[in-house]
C-alpha positions, 0 to 999 in steps of 0.5 A: 434349129442351127441359128444358135450354133453359127457357122464356125461351130457348125464346121468344127462339128463336121471336122470333128465328125471327119476325122473320127469317122473318115471321109468313107464312112460319113456320107453312109452316117448322113445317109441314114440320119436322113432316114431316120429323121424322115421316119421320125417326121412321118409317125409325128404326122401320123400321131398327130393326125390321129389326135387331130381325128379324135378331137373332131370326133369328140367334138361332133359328139358333144356338139350331138349331145347339146343338140338333143 
């Protein structure tokens, strides 16, 4: 994900964020971003699981119709 940015670019982004938000607000922003990312991953996993279940059910129905 960060391979195209590189270390100097990442350092520059962090420095700009530190100047804009200040040292007291930066940890709170990082925590909120982490929680948001965690919730997004959880939702994506649930959605993927639902789709996978539907595909399995459809395959079972199709197999059942072919065996008749």
